[in-house]
N, C-alpha and C positions, 0 to 999 in steps of 0.2 A: 651522419656525415658532417664534418666541420665545414664552416663556410670557407669559400676560396677567396683569397685576397692576394694582391700583388703589391710589391714595393719596388719603386724605381729610384735610382740615384742618378741625378743629372750632374755630370762632371764637366767642369770648365777649367782649362789650364791646370790639370792635375789637382783640382780642388773640388770638393763636393759642393755644388751650387744649390741643390735642392733635393729633398727627399719627398717623393710623391707616393701616397697611399691610395690604392684603388680597391674598393670593395671592403674596406675596413669595417668591421661590425660596429654599429652605433653604440652598443652597450659595453664596448671594450675601450678603455683609455688608450690614446695614442702613445706609442713608446717614446721614451726619451732617447735621443740619439746623440752621440758624441763622435766627433771626428778628431783623431789625434795622429801625431807623427813624432818621430824622434827629433829632438831639437838639434840643429846643427851648431857648429861653433860660431856662426854669424848671428845667432839669436840672442838678443839682450836678456840678461838674467831675470828681469822682471816679468818676462813672458814665458819662462820655463817653469813647468809644473814638475815638482819632485814627487815621484811615485815609488812606493816601496815594493809593489808587486812587479813581476816580470823580470826584466834585466835589472841587476842590482843598481840602485840609485839612478834609474833611467830618467833622463831629462826629456820631457815631452812638451810639445805645444799642442793645444787643443781648443776646441770650441764646441758648443752645443748647436746642433742643427735642428730646426723645427720642421716637422713634417707638415705637408699640405695635403688636403684631400683632393683626389682627382674628381672632376665633375664637368658638366657642360661648359662652365665659364673658366675652367682652369687653363692657364697659359702654357702648361707643360704637356708633353705627349702622354698618352695612356700607357702605363706599364704593362697592362694586360695585352694591349695591341702589339707592343714591341715583343713581348714573349711569344705571342702567336706567330709573328713573322719569323722569329728565331726558330721556333719549333718546325715551321714549314720548311725552312732551309735545311734543318737537320735531316728531316725525312727525305728531302730531295737529294741531299748529298750522299746519304747512306743507301747503298744498293740493297734491293730486297733479296731475301734468301732464294727466291725463284730465279731472279736474274743471275745470281752467282752460279746456281746449279746449271742453268742453261748455258752460261758462258763456259763452264768447265766441260760440259758435254760437247759443245761445239768445238772447243779446242782439241779434244780427243778425237772427234770425228775428222777434223782437218788434218791431224797428224797421220792418220791411217793412210789416206790416199798419197800423201807425200812420201811415205815409206814405200808404197807400192810403185810409185814412179821411179824410184831408185833401182828397182828390179834386183834387189839383193836382200838378204836376210837382215833383220834389224840388228843393230850393234848395241853394245852396252850403253853408249851415249844415247841411242834412241830410247832405250828402256828408262834411262835416268830422266830424260826429258818428259816421258810419259808419267813417270812417278812424280816429278815436280809439278806437272800440270794437275794431276789428280789430288795429290796431297795438299798442295798450296790452295787449290780451290775448295777442298773440304775444310781446311782450317779457316778460310774466309767465311765459309758457310756456317761453321760452328760459332764463330764470333758474332755473326749477324743474328744467329738464333739465341744469343745471350750466354754462350758457354764462357766461363771465366777465363781470362788470359792464361792462368796457370796450367789449364789442360789443353788450351788451344794455342800453344806457343809456336812462334815462327821457327 
């Protein structure tokens, strides 16, 4: 298994201020990193880089950014810690398959007594509502279980 490392980009005012490497293998050279942007009309010609690849005759501005190693004395935050917090948010935001199934089941159970209280036979609208609850819930469940969007379309 390959070693796990993290790369963080610290952005200040739409510009990359620092590149932080964490867990970078000691026997692997740090990567060279360049930040570039398309040159606007207000950029003097001496700062414009003429590049032949990409958009024809693209005028770019750019600079090299040097990576720093994250460690105990690093003044930047830990990329791995930030990724950990983001991962925790993802799992907290995403409902589990079990919670979706329970919600669909509960919605169907609540619909039945409502129909009984009306003391009349269910209408086409009632059946449509039941279909929407079951089908929508099952589609959500499929998405949560990793079914690709092409087969679990809304």
